[in-house]
Backbone bond lengths (Angstrom), bond angles and torsions (degrees), N, CA, C in turn:
res aa  C-N    CA-C-N  psi(-1)  N-CA   C-N-CA  omega(-1)  CA-C   N-CA-C  phi
1 M - - - 1.447 - - 1.531 112.10 -
2 P 1.355 119.94 -46.51 1.462 119.77 178.62 1.532 112.17 -62.72
3 V 1.335 116.90 -32.79 1.469 120.16 179.08 1.522 109.97 -65.89
4 K 1.335 116.34 -41.81 1.452 121.24 179.60 1.528 110.70 -61.51
5 W 1.333 116.72 -45.72 1.463 120.28 179.37 1.529 111.26 -68.59
6 G 1.301 117.09 -34.52 1.464 120.83 177.00 1.520 111.52 -64.84
7 L 1.323 116.56 -41.49 1.465 120.59 177.52 1.526 111.82 -66.52
8 R 1.315 116.22 -38.82 1.471 119.75 176.74 1.525 110.87 -63.76
9 L 1.330 115.80 -43.79 1.454 120.28 178.74 1.526 110.70 -62.84
10 L 1.320 116.76 -41.29 1.460 121.33 177.21 1.527 111.01 -61.79
11 A 1.334 117.29 -44.06 1.466 121.41 178.98 1.523 111.20 -64.13
12 L 1.331 116.79 -43.44 1.469 120.38 178.33 1.523 111.49 -64.01
13 T 1.317 116.97 -40.34 1.460 120.90 177.52 1.528 110.57 -62.62
14 Y 1.318 115.85 -43.07 1.460 121.56 179.09 1.531 110.70 -60.83
15 V 1.335 116.59 -47.60 1.464 120.59 179.37 1.524 110.45 -64.13
16 F 1.316 116.93 -40.56 1.456 120.32 178.78 1.523 110.75 -60.73
17 L 1.325 117.15 -48.64 1.468 120.57 -177.73 1.527 112.47 -69.29
18 L 1.314 116.88 -32.30 1.455 120.88 -176.43 1.524 113.11 -84.91
19 V 1.330 117.51 -33.92 1.463 120.35 -173.51 1.527 112.41 -119.82
20 A 1.318 117.00 -60.36 1.464 120.48 -169.77 1.524 112.96 -63.73
21 W 1.301 117.81 -44.46 1.460 120.20 -177.78 1.531 111.81 -65.20
22 P 1.355 120.09 -50.51 1.471 118.92 178.09 1.529 112.98 -61.60
23 V 1.325 117.16 -40.53 1.465 119.55 179.06 1.528 109.67 -65.24
24 G 1.313 116.84 -40.96 1.461 120.56 177.14 1.525 112.29 -60.00
25 L 1.331 116.46 -40.88 1.466 119.72 177.58 1.522 111.96 -64.88
26 V 1.322 116.96 -41.39 1.469 120.38 178.15 1.528 110.16 -62.00
27 V 1.319 116.76 -46.16 1.470 120.74 179.27 1.529 110.41 -63.32
28 Q 1.327 117.02 -43.77 1.468 121.09 -179.49 1.527 110.78 -60.36
29 H 1.326 117.10 -47.90 1.469 120.04 -178.23 1.527 112.12 -71.62
30 T 1.314 117.16 -29.13 1.464 119.65 178.83 1.521 111.01 -69.59
31 F 1.327 116.79 -39.87 1.458 119.97 -173.99 1.518 114.29 -108.63
32 E 1.350 118.49 17.75 1.462 119.18 -179.55 1.530 111.93 -67.07
33 D 1.329 118.24 -23.44 1.474 121.87 175.00 1.524 110.71 -108.57
34 G 1.292 117.18 29.14 1.464 120.97 -175.55 1.528 109.48 75.12
35 L 1.298 115.80 -138.48 1.465 120.31 -179.49 1.529 112.57 -89.80
36 A 1.332 118.14 -1.91 1.467 121.72 -174.96 1.526 112.28 -59.54
37 T 1.312 118.46 -43.44 1.460 121.85 -178.56 1.523 110.67 -65.36
38 L 1.308 116.32 -43.65 1.462 120.56 179.37 1.528 110.67 -65.67
39 Q 1.321 117.14 -42.96 1.468 120.94 178.61 1.521 111.32 -63.96
40 A 1.331 117.10 -40.42 1.466 120.57 178.24 1.519 111.27 -63.17
41 A 1.315 116.63 -38.89 1.465 120.33 178.56 1.524 110.63 -66.75
42 L 1.319 116.81 -40.10 1.460 120.18 -176.96 1.523 113.56 -69.71
43 V 1.335 118.27 -23.66 1.470 119.90 178.19 1.526 112.54 -94.62
44 D 1.325 117.72 -6.93 1.465 121.92 176.88 1.535 108.60 -69.27
45 P 1.349 118.38 118.90 1.466 120.08 -177.46 1.534 113.47 -60.53
46 D 1.329 117.00 -33.95 1.461 119.35 178.12 1.521 111.24 -65.31
47 V 1.325 116.67 -40.96 1.465 121.34 178.29 1.527 109.68 -67.07
48 Q 1.331 116.50 -41.73 1.467 119.68 178.47 1.528 111.17 -59.49
49 N 1.339 116.72 -45.93 1.469 120.16 178.74 1.527 111.03 -63.06
50 A 1.332 116.48 -41.83 1.465 120.52 -179.16 1.529 110.76 -65.02
51 L 1.334 117.49 -42.25 1.459 120.51 178.63 1.523 111.08 -65.51
52 K 1.332 116.41 -41.28 1.468 120.37 178.72 1.530 110.29 -61.74
53 L 1.322 116.71 -46.78 1.464 120.38 179.65 1.527 110.81 -64.25
54 T 1.317 117.36 -38.52 1.464 121.03 178.67 1.518 111.09 -61.45
55 V 1.318 117.46 -43.64 1.461 121.20 178.46 1.525 110.51 -62.96
56 E 1.333 116.64 -43.99 1.465 120.28 179.41 1.528 111.50 -63.10
57 V 1.323 116.50 -47.40 1.464 120.71 -179.11 1.526 110.57 -64.17
58 A 1.323 117.34 -43.13 1.465 120.85 179.76 1.526 110.38 -62.97
59 F 1.325 117.10 -42.22 1.467 120.70 178.99 1.525 110.75 -60.44
60 W 1.329 116.49 -49.84 1.464 119.30 -177.54 1.526 111.78 -69.74
61 A 1.314 118.03 -31.73 1.468 120.06 176.08 1.523 110.41 -64.27
62 V 1.324 116.71 -41.71 1.463 120.58 178.83 1.526 110.38 -66.71
63 V 1.329 117.53 -43.45 1.466 120.73 179.55 1.525 110.69 -61.69
64 I 1.325 116.26 -46.86 1.466 120.06 -179.46 1.525 111.01 -63.11
65 N 1.319 116.70 -43.63 1.467 120.17 178.72 1.523 111.77 -65.26
66 L 1.318 117.23 -36.99 1.461 120.45 -179.98 1.525 111.33 -70.47
67 V 1.331 116.31 -44.13 1.468 120.40 -176.35 1.523 111.85 -75.08
68 F 1.314 116.74 -47.81 1.457 119.70 -173.18 1.530 113.62 -97.74
69 G 1.313 117.44 -13.68 1.459 120.02 177.52 1.513 113.28 66.86
70 V 1.321 116.96 36.23 1.454 120.56 178.98 1.518 109.45 -123.97
71 G 1.312 115.23 165.92 1.453 119.35 173.69 1.515 112.41 105.36
72 I 1.277 114.26 171.92 1.464 122.99 -176.42 1.519 112.31 -65.01
73 S 1.341 118.32 -31.28 1.460 119.39 -173.16 1.520 113.62 -86.97
74 L 1.328 120.20 -4.31 1.458 121.82 178.59 1.530 112.32 -55.81
75 P 1.320 120.32 -41.33 1.471 119.27 178.19 1.524 113.70 -58.48
76 L 1.324 117.74 -27.12 1.459 120.18 178.28 1.526 110.91 -66.84
77 V 1.324 116.71 -38.76 1.461 120.75 177.65 1.532 109.73 -71.01
78 I 1.315 115.69 -45.26 1.468 120.36 -179.15 1.528 110.48 -61.02
79 R 1.329 116.61 -41.16 1.460 120.79 -179.21 1.525 112.31 -59.46
80 E 1.306 117.42 -29.64 1.463 121.44 178.93 1.529 112.39 -85.98
81 V 1.336 117.07 -34.17 1.460 121.00 -173.08 1.530 112.71 -81.88
82 V 1.323 117.74 -41.06 1.471 120.91 -174.30 1.531 113.22 -57.54
83 P 1.334 119.86 -46.74 1.472 118.14 178.80 1.534 113.06 -61.61
84 V 1.328 116.56 -34.96 1.464 119.54 178.84 1.521 110.00 -67.61
85 L 1.327 116.64 -43.12 1.460 119.96 177.46 1.524 111.53 -61.74
86 S 1.318 116.36 -40.42 1.471 120.14 178.33 1.521 111.21 -64.20
87 E 1.326 116.00 -39.25 1.464 120.47 -177.73 1.523 112.40 -68.91
88 I 1.341 116.97 -42.05 1.471 118.52 -176.17 1.526 112.79 -79.63
89 G 1.347 116.73 -20.66 1.459 119.83 179.21 1.519 112.04 70.01
90 D 1.316 116.07 -167.90 1.456 119.21 -177.61 1.528 113.09 -121.70
91 D 1.326 117.33 17.22 1.461 120.77 -179.38 1.529 112.06 -61.14
92 Q 1.323 116.95 -45.99 1.461 120.55 -178.97 1.527 111.31 -65.92
93 E 1.326 116.55 -38.45 1.463 119.93 178.47 1.524 110.55 -64.91
94 Q 1.319 117.33 -42.40 1.467 120.86 178.23 1.525 110.56 -64.33
95 A 1.308 117.17 -40.06 1.463 120.29 177.88 1.522 110.52 -63.06
96 A 1.329 116.96 -42.61 1.468 120.58 179.08 1.527 110.69 -62.39
97 R 1.333 116.75 -42.29 1.469 120.43 178.61 1.523 111.32 -65.26
98 S 1.316 116.42 -38.83 1.468 119.01 -179.80 1.527 111.59 -68.66
99 L 1.322 116.69 -22.14 1.468 121.06 177.44 1.527 112.36 -90.96
100 G 1.360 116.50 4.30 1.462 120.16 173.80 1.511 115.83 102.03
101 A 1.309 118.94 4.93 1.469 120.42 178.80 1.527 109.24 -74.10
102 N 1.340 115.30 139.33 1.469 118.64 175.95 1.525 109.26 -83.12
103 A 1.327 116.30 178.06 1.472 120.75 -175.63 1.522 111.72 -61.25
104 R 1.329 116.79 -40.92 1.466 120.52 -178.63 1.531 110.77 -65.68
105 Q 1.315 117.01 -45.77 1.465 120.81 178.64 1.521 111.23 -62.43
106 T 1.317 116.36 -41.29 1.469 120.67 179.21 1.524 110.24 -62.56
107 F 1.320 116.22 -44.33 1.463 119.36 -179.74 1.525 111.01 -64.33
108 L 1.349 117.38 -48.59 1.463 120.79 -175.16 1.526 113.41 -70.05
109 R 1.329 117.87 -32.96 1.466 120.45 -174.54 1.531 114.52 -98.57
110 I 1.329 116.72 -25.32 1.460 119.77 -176.02 1.531 111.81 -112.36
111 T 1.333 116.07 -58.87 1.459 120.57 -172.03 1.525 112.28 -70.33
112 L 1.329 117.41 -52.79 1.469 120.71 -175.32 1.531 113.05 -59.66
113 P 1.340 119.35 -46.13 1.478 117.08 176.80 1.528 113.35 -60.19
114 S 1.316 116.76 -29.32 1.469 120.00 -179.58 1.524 112.62 -74.49
115 I 1.323 116.78 -29.47 1.469 120.07 -175.63 1.517 113.65 -110.27
116 K 1.334 118.02 5.71 1.471 119.56 -171.75 1.538 112.75 -58.36
117 W 1.334 118.48 -41.31 1.468 119.42 -178.56 1.522 111.62 -71.90
118 A 1.311 117.28 -31.50 1.466 119.76 175.40 1.516 109.86 -66.99
119 V 1.333 117.07 -39.92 1.467 120.71 177.33 1.521 110.26 -64.86
120 V 1.334 116.29 -45.34 1.479 120.09 179.36 1.525 110.37 -59.69
121 Y 1.318 117.01 -45.83 1.458 120.44 -179.32 1.529 111.16 -64.23
122 G 1.326 116.94 -40.59 1.465 120.93 176.34 1.512 112.28 -63.34
123 V 1.328 116.76 -39.40 1.471 120.84 178.24 1.525 110.15 -65.98
124 V 1.321 117.00 -40.69 1.472 119.77 178.28 1.528 110.47 -65.38
125 L 1.325 117.04 -39.19 1.468 119.57 175.18 1.528 110.85 -61.71
126 S 1.327 116.73 -40.06 1.466 119.00 178.92 1.523 110.72 -69.21
127 L 1.341 117.64 -32.83 1.461 120.84 175.10 1.524 110.00 -63.75
128 A 1.320 116.44 -47.39 1.463 120.01 178.74 1.520 110.73 -60.54
129 R 1.317 116.45 -39.02 1.467 121.09 178.50 1.523 111.13 -65.29
130 S 1.325 117.09 -43.09 1.462 119.59 -177.20 1.530 112.18 -71.56
131 L 1.336 117.24 -26.56 1.469 119.14 176.46 1.527 112.03 -63.64
132 G 1.305 116.28 -31.82 1.459 120.15 -176.40 1.512 114.55 -97.95
133 E 1.321 118.73 5.58 1.469 121.18 -177.76 1.522 110.25 -61.97
134 F 1.309 116.24 133.22 1.466 120.26 -177.97 1.524 112.45 -125.88
135 G 1.317 117.34 -58.96 1.457 121.60 -170.82 1.511 114.15 -59.08
136 A 1.319 116.94 -53.25 1.465 120.26 -178.60 1.523 110.93 -63.84
137 V 1.321 116.67 -39.60 1.466 120.49 -179.99 1.520 110.46 -65.09
138 K 1.319 117.06 -40.91 1.467 120.63 179.98 1.519 111.31 -62.61
139 I 1.323 116.74 -40.20 1.456 120.39 -178.34 1.524 111.24 -72.07
140 V 1.334 117.31 -42.19 1.458 121.28 -172.18 1.525 113.10 -85.08
141 S 1.316 118.38 -35.35 1.465 120.95 -166.40 1.519 115.50 -74.84
142 G 1.293 119.08 -31.77 1.455 120.68 -172.39 1.517 111.87 92.89
143 N 1.340 117.22 -21.32 1.458 123.12 174.24 1.528 113.08 57.65
144 F 1.332 117.00 47.94 1.453 121.37 177.41 1.525 109.82 -92.19
145 T 1.342 116.39 121.08 1.456 121.77 -177.98 1.526 110.39 -57.52
146 G 1.330 115.70 130.02 1.455 121.39 178.23 1.517 114.04 82.66
147 Q 1.348 117.93 -7.28 1.460 119.93 -178.17 1.528 111.74 -123.91
148 T 1.332 116.58 -58.31 1.465 119.89 -175.54 1.523 112.15 -125.05
149 Q 1.300 117.50 16.01 1.464 120.81 -177.51 1.528 110.36 -94.51
150 T 1.335 115.07 114.92 1.467 119.76 177.45 1.528 109.19 -84.16
151 A 1.322 115.00 174.68 1.466 119.45 -176.09 1.524 112.37 -63.38
152 T 1.334 117.62 -36.98 1.466 118.54 179.69 1.521 111.08 -65.80
153 L 1.317 116.77 -37.20 1.469 119.61 176.47 1.523 111.31 -70.99
154 M 1.336 116.22 -32.98 1.464 120.75 176.18 1.524 110.38 -64.16
155 V 1.320 117.08 -39.40 1.467 121.14 178.27 1.526 109.35 -58.81
156 E 1.337 115.83 -47.30 1.467 119.13 -179.97 1.521 111.24 -61.13
157 Q 1.342 116.98 -45.76 1.466 120.22 -178.31 1.527 111.35 -63.09
158 K 1.323 116.51 -47.23 1.470 119.81 -178.97 1.537 110.72 -62.95
159 Y 1.317 116.60 -39.60 1.466 119.44 179.79 1.524 110.78 -65.82
160 Q 1.323 117.23 -42.34 1.470 120.54 179.38 1.524 112.21 -69.30
161 N 1.329 116.84 -25.48 1.473 121.11 178.28 1.526 111.87 -90.77
162 F 1.327 116.61 16.12 1.469 123.73 177.83 1.524 113.08 61.17
163 E 1.335 116.21 30.15 1.464 121.93 172.06 1.528 107.31 -106.80
164 Q 1.341 114.23 59.95 1.456 119.73 -173.78 1.522 113.43 -61.02
165 G 1.318 117.60 -34.69 1.465 119.87 179.57 1.515 111.79 -58.51
166 T 1.323 116.54 -46.44 1.465 120.81 178.69 1.520 110.47 -66.80
167 A 1.318 117.37 -38.81 1.463 120.85 178.48 1.522 110.65 -62.24
168 Y 1.326 116.75 -46.37 1.465 120.30 179.46 1.532 111.27 -65.34
169 A 1.319 116.81 -41.14 1.465 119.91 -179.33 1.530 110.96 -64.17
170 T 1.321 117.34 -41.35 1.469 120.74 178.67 1.526 110.37 -66.92
171 S 1.325 116.85 -40.43 1.473 120.52 175.46 1.518 111.02 -60.32
172 F 1.326 115.89 -43.09 1.454 120.58 178.74 1.526 110.78 -60.74
173 L 1.325 117.62 -43.66 1.463 120.95 179.64 1.526 111.36 -61.09
174 L 1.329 117.24 -43.34 1.460 120.66 178.74 1.531 111.16 -62.31
175 A 1.313 116.04 -46.10 1.467 119.87 179.98 1.524 110.85 -65.60
176 F 1.314 116.47 -40.51 1.462 120.96 -179.30 1.525 111.06 -62.28
177 V 1.326 117.22 -45.44 1.470 120.66 179.66 1.527 110.53 -63.13
178 S 1.329 117.21 -42.94 1.468 120.43 179.58 1.520 111.50 -61.78
179 V 1.321 116.96 -47.52 1.466 120.95 -179.17 1.532 110.34 -67.51
180 A 1.323 117.14 -39.15 1.466 120.41 179.31 1.530 110.90 -61.96
181 C 1.327 117.25 -41.88 1.469 120.49 177.49 1.523 110.93 -59.88
182 L 1.316 116.92 -44.84 1.468 120.67 -179.95 1.526 111.56 -64.40
183 I 1.325 116.76 -40.33 1.466 120.59 -179.59 1.528 110.60 -66.87
184 V 1.332 116.98 -44.04 1.467 120.49 -179.58 1.521 110.70 -60.10
185 V 1.326 117.19 -45.89 1.461 119.92 -179.90 1.522 110.71 -66.42
186 S 1.314 117.67 -39.13 1.463 120.35 178.65 1.525 111.63 -63.41
187 V 1.325 116.83 -37.36 1.461 120.78 179.46 1.533 110.69 -72.56
188 L 1.334 116.64 -40.54 1.467 120.16 -178.44 1.524 113.15 -75.12
189 R 1.321 116.80 -26.36 1.464 120.99 -177.31 1.526 109.36 -65.23
190 P 1.325 116.14 127.93 1.479 117.48 -179.64 1.532 110.24 -66.89
191 K 1.311 114.66 144.72 1.464 120.64 -180.00 1.527 108.90 -81.29
192 E 1.339 114.97 138.46 1.458 118.93 177.80 1.516 108.84 -75.76
193 S 1.314 115.56 136.94 1.459 118.97 175.64 1.511 109.15 -84.10
194 K 1.321 116.60 142.48 1.464 120.89 -176.52 1.495 111.42 -98.66
């Protein structure tokens, strides 16, 4: 029993240090002057351009990953879809084939409706992942302000230029959008009956 509680405490400490504490610091620094820091960041033209480019890049990254099944975020979609496919089995697909349905009809009428929410959730996870991409974007983009600078690169630049308030506010916006997407999909996703 003490080992079980010790492991739980260790896991909670790990999650706190890895997630809760950094997020708490970002929120604290973003709102230490009320909404002024966030409002200042939102009217900064460089931040506006970076946020706009980030949304565009994230959208196209998700579309490309969804259509072509390539890229870093594909495992996020697969991680959601595979358990659903395992759970539903292939009985319905075999029945459809035995009744004369071709592969395309079977996929569109049987398989896709069964996995649609898993695909949606995986796509939202890949969207959240692409919003926070830093390393690859920094290497590939050139990091030109107003042209190829995404929000994550803007955060780094503002922080290095001692504009920490804007850096924290932009970080908060990125995290907020990612979490909001996950919450919306979780709320819209139908609950499985037991």
